[in-house]
C-alpha positions in Angstrom: -82.4 -20.1 -34.6 -85.2 -17.7 -33.9 -87.8 -19.7 -31.9 -90.0 -17.1 -30.4 -93.4 -17.1 -32.2 -94.0 -13.4 -31.9 -90.6 -12.7 -33.5 -91.1 -15.2 -36.3 -94.4 -13.4 -37.2 -92.8 -9.9 -37.5 -92.2 -10.1 -41.3 -95.4 -12.1 -42.1 -98.6 -10.3 -43.1 -101.0 -11.5 -40.4 -104.8 -10.9 -40.7 -105.7 -12.0 -37.2 -104.6 -14.2 -34.3 -106.5 -16.5 -32.0 -104.4 -17.3 -28.9 -101.1 -16.2 -27.5 -98.0 -15.5 -29.5 -95.8 -15.7 -26.4 -93.4 -18.6 -26.1 -91.3 -20.6 -28.6 -91.9 -23.2 -31.3 -89.6 -26.2 -31.8 -89.7 -26.2 -35.6 -91.7 -25.5 -38.7 -93.6 -28.0 -40.8 -96.1 -27.9 -43.7 -96.5 -31.7 -43.8 -98.8 -32.9 -40.9 -96.9 -36.2 -40.8 -93.8 -34.4 -39.8 -95.4 -32.5 -36.9 -94.0 -33.1 -33.5 -94.9 -31.5 -30.1 -94.1 -27.7 -30.1 -94.0 -27.4 -33.9 -95.5 -24.5 -35.9 -97.7 -26.1 -38.6 -98.3 -24.1 -41.8 -101.4 -25.2 -43.8 -100.5 -24.7 -47.5 -102.8 -25.3 -50.4 -100.9 -27.6 -52.8 -101.7 -29.1 -56.2 -102.3 -32.5 -54.8 -103.7 -31.8 -51.4 -104.7 -28.9 -49.1 -102.9 -28.5 -45.8 -106.1 -27.1 -44.2 -107.5 -30.6 -44.4 -104.8 -31.8 -42.0 -104.9 -29.1 -39.3 -106.7 -31.4 -36.9 -104.0 -34.1 -37.5 -101.3 -31.6 -36.8 -103.0 -30.4 -33.6 -103.4 -34.0 -32.5 -99.6 -34.5 -33.0 -98.8 -31.6 -30.7 -98.6 -28.5 -32.9 -97.9 -25.4 -30.8 -99.4 -23.1 -33.4 -101.1 -23.2 -36.8 -100.8 -20.7 -39.7 -103.7 -20.9 -42.1 -105.8 -19.0 -44.6 -109.1 -20.2 -43.2 -109.8 -21.2 -39.6 -110.9 -24.8 -39.0 -114.3 -25.5 -37.5 -113.1 -26.4 -34.0 -110.3 -24.4 -32.3 -108.2 -25.9 -29.6 -107.6 -23.6 -26.6 -104.0 -25.0 -26.4 -103.1 -23.9 -29.9 -102.4 -20.4 -31.4 -104.1 -19.9 -34.8 -102.6 -17.3 -37.1 -104.7 -16.3 -40.2 -102.8 -15.0 -43.2 -103.8 -14.2 -46.8 -101.3 -16.5 -48.4 -99.9 -19.4 -46.4 -97.3 -20.4 -49.0 -95.8 -16.9 -48.7 -96.1 -17.1 -44.9 -94.2 -20.4 -44.9 -91.3 -18.8 -46.9 -91.1 -15.9 -44.5 -91.4 -18.0 -41.4 -88.8 -20.5 -42.5 -86.4 -17.7 -43.3 -87.0 -16.0 -39.9 -86.7 -19.3 -38.0 -83.2 -19.7 -39.4 -82.2 -16.1 -38.9 -82.5 -15.2 -42.6 -79.4 -17.1 -43.9 -79.7 -15.8 -47.5 -78.9 -12.3 -46.1 -75.5 -13.7 -45.0 -74.6 -15.2 -48.4 -74.0 -13.8 -51.9 -76.9 -15.9 -53.4 -77.2 -16.2 -57.2 -80.1 -18.1 -58.8 -80.7 -19.2 -62.4 -84.1 -19.8 -64.0 -84.9 -21.1 -67.5 -85.9 -24.3 -69.2 -82.4 -25.7 -70.1 -78.9 -25.2 -68.7 -79.7 -24.6 -65.1 -77.9 -27.6 -63.6 -74.8 -27.2 -65.7 -74.5 -23.5 -65.0 -75.0 -23.8 -61.2 -72.7 -26.8 -60.9 -69.9 -24.9 -62.8 -70.4 -21.8 -60.7 -69.9 -23.9 -57.6 -66.8 -25.5 -59.0 -65.5 -22.2 -60.2 -65.9 -20.3 -56.9 -64.5 -23.3 -55.0 -61.5 -23.2 -57.4 -61.1 -19.4 -56.7 -60.6 -20.2 -53.1 -64.1 -19.5 -51.7 -66.3 -21.8 -49.7 -69.6 -22.0 -51.5 -72.9 -23.9 -51.4 -75.2 -24.9 -54.3 -78.6 -26.4 -55.0 -79.1 -28.4 -58.2 -81.4 -31.1 -59.6 -78.6 -33.6 -59.2 -77.4 -32.9 -55.7 -76.8 -30.0 -53.2 -73.5 -29.0 -51.7 -72.5 -27.3 -48.5 -68.9 -26.6 -49.3 -67.7 -30.0 -50.4 -70.3 -31.9 -48.3 -72.8 -33.6 -50.5 -76.5 -33.5 -49.7 -78.8 -35.5 -52.0 -81.4 -33.5 -53.8 -85.1 -34.4 -54.1 -86.4 -31.4 -56.1 -84.9 -28.8 -58.5 -85.6 -26.2 -55.8 -86.2 -27.5 -52.3 -89.2 -26.3 -50.2 -88.7 -23.2 -48.0 -88.1 -25.2 -44.8 -85.4 -27.3 -46.3 -83.9 -24.4 -48.3 -83.4 -22.2 -45.3 -82.2 -25.1 -43.1 -79.5 -25.9 -45.7 -78.6 -22.2 -46.2 -78.2 -21.9 -42.4 -75.8 -24.8 -42.5 -73.9 -23.1 -45.3 -73.6 -19.9 -43.2 -72.4 -22.0 -40.2 -69.9 -23.8 -42.5 -68.4 -20.4 -43.6 -69.8 -20.3 -47.1 -69.6 -16.8 -48.7 -71.5 -17.7 -51.9 -74.5 -19.9 -52.8 -75.8 -20.8 -56.2 -79.2 -22.4 -56.9 -81.5 -23.5 -59.7 -84.9 -21.8 -59.4 -87.7 -23.7 -61.0 -90.9 -22.2 -62.4 -92.8 -24.3 -59.9 -90.8 -22.8 -57.0 -91.5 -19.3 -58.2 -95.3 -19.8 -58.4 -95.3 -21.7 -55.1 -93.3 -18.9 -53.3 -90.5 -21.3 -52.3 -87.9 -18.6 -52.8 -90.0 -15.6 -51.9 -88.1 -14.8 -48.6 -84.6 -15.2 -50.1 -82.4 -12.2 -50.8 -80.5 -12.7 -54.1 -77.3 -11.0 -55.1 -78.1 -11.8 -58.7 -80.2 -13.8 -61.1 -79.5 -15.5 -64.4 -82.0 -16.2 -67.3 -80.8 -19.0 -69.5 -83.7 -19.6 -72.0 -87.3 -20.6 -72.2 -88.8 -23.3 -74.3 -91.7 -25.8 -74.3 -92.0 -27.5 -70.9 -94.1 -27.9 -67.8 -97.4 -27.0 -69.5 -99.1 -29.7 -67.5 -98.6 -27.4 -64.5 -98.7 -23.9 -66.1 -101.3 -24.8 -68.7 -100.1 -22.2 -71.3 -96.7 -21.0 -72.5 -97.7 -17.4 -71.5 -98.2 -18.6 -67.9 -94.9 -20.4 -68.0 -93.1 -17.2 -69.2 -95.0 -15.2 -66.5 -93.8 -17.7 -63.8 -90.1 -17.3 -64.9 -90.5 -13.5 -65.0 -91.5 -13.4 -61.3 -87.9 -14.1 -60.4 -86.6 -10.9 -62.0 -89.7 -8.8 -61.1 -88.8 -9.4 -57.4 -85.1 -9.0 -57.7 -83.7 -6.3 -55.3 -82.4 -3.0 -56.7 -78.9 -3.7 -55.5 -78.7 -7.0 -57.3 -77.9 -7.9 -60.9 -80.0 -9.7 -63.6 -77.9 -11.5 -66.3 -80.1 -12.2 -69.3 -79.5 -14.3 -72.4 -79.8 -11.7 -75.2 -80.3 -14.4 -77.8 -83.5 -15.7 -76.3 -86.6 -13.9 -77.7 -88.1 -13.8 -74.1 -84.9 -12.3 -72.6 -86.1 -8.7 -72.9 -89.5 -9.7 -71.4 -87.7 -11.0 -68.3 -85.9 -7.7 -67.8 -89.0 -5.4 -68.4 -90.0 -4.7 -64.8 -86.9 -5.5 -62.8 -85.4 -3.0 -60.4 -82.0 -4.7 -60.6 -79.0 -3.8 -62.8 -79.4 -5.7 -66.1 -76.6 -7.2 -68.2 -76.8 -9.3 -71.3 -74.8 -12.3 -72.6 -75.0 -13.8 -76.0 -73.4 -15.4 -79.0 -75.5 -13.8 -81.8 -76.8 -10.6 -80.4 -75.2 -7.4 -79.1 -74.4 -8.1 -75.5 -72.2 -7.0 -72.5 -70.6 -10.5 -72.5 -69.9 -12.2 -75.8 -68.7 -15.6 -76.9 -68.0 -17.3 -80.3 -67.4 -21.0 -81.2 -64.1 -21.4 -83.1 -63.7 -25.2 -83.3 -65.8 -28.1 -82.1 -64.7 -31.7 -81.7 -65.7 -34.7 -79.6 -63.0 -34.0 -77.1 -63.9 -30.3 -76.6 -64.6 -26.9 -78.0 -62.4 -23.8 -78.7 -64.2 -20.7 -77.6 -63.6 -17.0 -77.8 -65.0 -15.4 -74.7 -64.7 -11.6 -74.5 -61.8 -11.6 -77.0 -59.9 -14.4 -75.3 -59.5 -17.9 -76.7 -59.9 -20.9 -74.4 -60.1 -24.6 -74.9 -62.9 -26.3 -72.9 -64.0 -29.9 -72.5 -67.6 -29.0 -73.1 -69.4 -29.6 -76.4 -72.1 -27.7 -78.3 -73.5 -24.3 -78.6 -75.8 -24.8 -75.6 -72.7 -25.4 -73.5 -71.1 -22.3 -74.9 -74.1 -20.4 -73.5 -73.7 -22.1 -70.1 -70.0 -21.3 -69.9 -70.6 -17.7 -71.0 -73.3 -17.3 -68.3 -70.8 -18.7 -65.7 -68.1 -16.3 -66.9 -70.4 -13.3 -66.9 -71.8 -14.1 -63.5 -68.3 -14.4 -62.0 -67.3 -11.1 -63.6 -70.4 -9.4 -62.2 -69.5 -10.7 -58.8 -66.1 -9.0 -59.1 -63.8 -11.9 -60.1 -60.7 -11.6 -62.2 -61.2 -12.4 -65.9 -58.0 -14.4 -66.4 -58.4 -16.5 -63.4 -62.0 -17.3 -64.3 -61.2 -18.3 -67.9 -58.2 -20.4 -66.7 -60.5 -22.4 -64.3 -63.2 -22.8 -66.9 -60.8 -24.3 -69.4 -59.8 -27.0 -66.9 -63.3 -28.1 -65.8 -64.8 -31.5 -66.6 -68.3 -31.9 -68.0 -71.3 -32.3 -65.7 -72.7 -35.7 -64.9 -75.5 -36.7 -67.4 -75.0 -33.6 -69.6 -73.6 -34.6 -72.9 -71.6 -37.3 -71.1 -70.2 -39.7 -73.7 -68.4 -43.1 -73.8 -66.8 -44.9 -76.7 -66.7 -48.7 -77.4 -63.5 -50.5 -78.5 -65.2 -50.8 -81.9 -65.4 -47.0 -82.3 -69.1 -46.5 -81.5 -69.9 -43.4 -79.4 -72.8 -43.2 -77.0 -73.9 -39.9 -75.6 -76.1 -39.8 -72.4 -77.9 -36.5 -71.9 -80.7 -35.2 -69.7 -82.5 -33.6 -72.7 -86.2 -34.0 -72.0 -87.7 -31.1 -73.9 -88.0 -30.6 -77.7 -85.5 -27.7 -77.7 -83.0 -29.6 -75.6 -83.1 -32.6 -77.9 -82.6 -30.3 -80.9 -79.6 -28.7 -79.2 -77.9 -32.1 -78.5 -78.6 -33.5 -82.0 -77.4 -30.2 -83.5 -74.1 -30.6 -81.6 -73.7 -34.2 -82.7 -74.3 -33.1 -86.3 -71.6 -30.4 -86.0 -69.1 -33.0 -84.6 -69.7 -36.0 -86.9 -67.1 -36.2 -89.6 -68.9 -38.0 -92.5 -71.7 -40.5 -93.0 -71.8 -41.9 -89.5 -75.4 -42.9 -88.5 -77.0 -41.1 -85.5 -79.3 -43.4 -83.5 -81.5 -41.7 -80.9 -83.1 -43.4 -77.9 -85.8 -41.2 -76.3 -88.9 -41.4 -74.2 -91.1 -39.0 -72.3 -92.0 -38.9 -68.6 -95.4 -40.0 -67.4 -97.8 -37.7 -65.5 -96.1 -34.6 -67.0 -96.7 -32.2 -69.9 -98.3 -34.4 -72.7 -98.2 -31.7 -75.3 -94.4 -31.9 -75.8 -94.4 -35.7 -76.5 -95.3 -35.6 -80.2 -92.9 -32.6 -80.7 -90.0 -34.4 -79.0 -90.5 -37.5 -81.2 -90.8 -35.4 -84.4 -87.7 -33.2 -83.8 -85.7 -36.3 -82.9 -86.8 -38.2 -86.0 -86.0 -35.2 -88.2 -82.4 -35.1 -87.0 -81.4 -38.7 -86.7 -81.0 -41.8 -88.9 -82.8 -44.2 -86.6 -85.2 -43.4 -83.8 -86.0 -45.8 -80.9 -88.9 -44.6 -78.8 -88.9 -46.1 -75.2 -89.9 -45.5 -71.6 -88.5 -42.7 -69.5 -90.0 -42.5 -66.1 -93.6 -43.7 -66.8 -94.6 -43.0 -63.2 -98.3 -43.9 -63.0 -99.0 -43.9 -66.7 -99.1 -46.8 -69.1 -95.8 -46.6 -71.1 -97.7 -47.6 -74.2 -100.0 -44.6 -73.9 -97.0 -42.3 -73.6 -95.4 -43.9 -76.7 -98.7 -43.5 -78.6 -98.6 -39.8 -77.8 -95.0 -39.6 -79.1 -95.8 -41.6 -82.3 -98.6 -39.2 -83.1 -96.0 -36.6 -84.0 -94.4 -38.8 -86.7 -95.3 -38.9 -90.4 -95.1 -42.1 -92.5 -91.5 -41.5 -93.5 -90.5 -41.0 -89.9 -92.4 -44.1 -88.8 -90.3 -46.1 -91.3 -87.1 -45.4 -89.4 -88.7 -45.7 -85.9 -88.6 -48.7 -83.5 -90.9 -48.7 -80.5 -89.5 -50.6 -77.5 -91.1 -49.9 -74.2 -88.4 -51.6 -72.2 -85.6 -49.0 -71.8 -82.9 -51.6 -71.2 -83.9 -53.4 -74.4 -84.1 -50.1 -76.3 -80.5 -49.2 -75.4 -79.4 -52.7 -76.2 -81.1 -52.5 -79.6 -79.3 -49.2 -80.4 -76.0 -50.7 -79.5 -76.7 -53.7 -81.7 -77.7 -51.5 -84.7 -74.6 -49.3 -84.4 -71.5 -49.8 -86.4 -68.0 -48.3 -86.2 -68.2 -44.5 -86.1 -71.9 -44.3 -85.4 -73.2 -42.1 -82.6 -76.0 -43.2 -80.2 -77.9 -40.5 -78.3 -79.6 -41.8 -75.1 -81.8 -38.8 -74.1 -84.1 -38.0 -71.2 -82.7 -39.3 -67.9 -79.0 -38.2 -67.9 -77.7 -38.3 -64.3 -80.7 -40.2 -63.0 -79.9 -43.6 -61.5 -83.5 -44.8 -61.3 -86.7 -45.5 -63.3 -89.9 -44.6 -61.6 -92.7 -47.1 -62.4 -96.1 -47.2 -60.5 -94.7 -45.1 -57.6 -91.6 -47.3 -57.2 -88.1 -46.2 -58.1 -86.1 -49.0 -59.6 -82.3 -48.7 -60.0 -81.5 -47.8 -63.6 -78.7 -45.8 -65.2 -78.4 -45.1 -68.9 -74.6 -44.7 -68.5 -74.2 -48.0 -66.6 -76.3 -49.8 -69.2 -74.3 -48.6 -72.2 -71.0 -49.2 -70.5 -72.0 -52.7 -69.7 -73.1 -53.3 -73.3 -69.9 -51.9 -74.7 -68.0 -54.2 -72.4 -70.0 -57.2 -73.5 -69.7 -56.4 -77.2 -65.9 -56.0 -76.9 -65.6 -59.4 -75.2 -68.4 -61.8 -76.3 -67.1 -64.6 -74.0 -68.1 -62.7 -70.9 
């Protein structure tokens, strides 16, 4: 680790300094509650709170130095104050410097987009592990240092955690690292100090407008990733997404495209699709995969294209892709003894719900009913709620609206927002059941042999967040238990 304060500041744009930069710091923190004696505290302006309001608390806890945009009223003679223009950017640079810039020692690839990030990154990690490399990854589900599991709290961790984990990856001998890059992380400069070997753009659809306010701002946030990509890196762009060319407009990197419908450097085509897998043609080679749906064809193609851009052998890559299992909570399905199929999927945007229901429509053989259980998260983008309900109602036979993670909102208010997107005919086939457990139970009771139940929104999550408390809850556990009960009523 690089502990000397004057060395840490070398790559940070400093406006002025009050105090000495000689000596070392024992760590970096941007949460005053985590400050211990000798720590460098960075006061970051966040969406919920402003770190500048907690400078005195950090100093009282023994902070050795403070980085801020505005000096506090009273300065301690025992503390060095460093004034910067943007403290979030300074935090990223300082965290990277403190851990000796670990991203420079890895071949780091990031993916940004609305849907497909977790599946793509998980498969890249599995692929490169299968190819014999030691690799790390950061996903919404969990992080990996080689095969060591580190639980994830955010899609993209904060700069301190990111660089700490990457430093551990370097120490563990990892050559590659793969990470999801959220729009929030880009705007908040969480990845600003990282050096990427490549970046992938999956797609962009309606999401996170509670944070970005407009779709144009959301697109702009995603575009930052490619605008800042180094010249020696690659940008892999989905040619079939109408915003793909926008992402590549100002990048200095080498641009390659992948797609199913458009002209592209890397092409795929779906040949057959069944509940047990899909036959794909990728770059003129046919492979059988355990993944379902066109959206997964894009994910697999992105993984293949990325591996090829990183210099991997085509045949080896395709062979490993054909042997891979599906990703937890992403079109994960289970069948009851009576022949009812339940699909659990993380789909929590209108486009993702359309993709999953479109896949189910392509697989169903005849007149099987499709029953959809879906809700929307509380304290998040409200504008997508009526759209999610409407697209689900349009594409299924029975719709059950229920709670997702209501957080600090009243579930009935969320459900009212969803119901607002339904016309009278849609309302006729809709049941509103705020209790998610009861909603899943209702779907299973309504289903008959051959029917397909989609339980959307939470996927891999094993909790339900209500009023700030996370209660254990797993969609897959619920449906497996119900199928077990229905197959043996005496239990």
